[in-house]
C-alpha angles and dihedrals in degrees: 000000000000121000120197131200130178125208131191099222146017094256095054090046091051094048092051094047092050091050092048088053092046091048090053091046094051091049093050096046089047095048101034109012096248144045123230119186143151130233131210126218132233128093095274097083098039093096091049093052091052088058099049123120110179139158087264093179087061096040133101112192117199130180124244093205144349138193117239101251140124122281111282094015108150088230089063113103086212090060096058094036090055093051093048105039120086116266092255092057100057093074090055093059115112102191125210110252099239094146092067114107091225101061095177093051089047092049088053090049094050091049089054088060094057120102115242090256124016114222092223138001119202112211134186128198131229127212089246089055095258120146127185099352090309094128131183113275098005122131093234090075087074098048109117099154098062128052093209126041140174121233135213120258110303119176093346101315140072110230140206113223146170109257123223099271099066089041093050092048092052116113089236146350126217114198119198112195132175142169138049094262089069096053096101093045090049092053088054095047091053088051093049087233108180091206086086126050092236090056090060096061105117104187108145096227113046127167118193115199118187144165119241094256092058091043095057090106096024 
């Protein structure tokens, strides 16, 4: 099921997204004693991250995807996430090991750290319909026997990414989408159009949160 909500401005979008994440965390801690989630990169979720108040001592924060770049590189998702998340959150982060020389081996090792089912996966949406680093035309789209894969070069970097299976197994997905340039991709996501990578996500419980500009065609 895809639920869809639209907001007039960035602040309202971030506030609702933070609330959805906090609700998922409270449910997971109450039911299982801990909360395991995965975060995507980009600038869109940073205001949401700043607003989060989670039980950090019971939270494990994984990455959905990461660019292959040195530690501290401004292109790294981890760099911006560490700057935006509250101080208590930083210790919960489990970075993707993109600095390792054997990327395929590192991806396998990271997959072994994932729980069988993540409580929540946060996803963004690119204007080309990509999500995570599941990008159009890449062989990683067809990976079903590994939970973490490595892409070909895309916009200047190879990337490590969750594949579809761990995303689809997650208890829930929260999408945060903003900007007029994503309107067409958002419409395809909502239609579950398999012509774009985002449309292939099959998690049962999906909440799509968008600003009015992105929702123009949604």
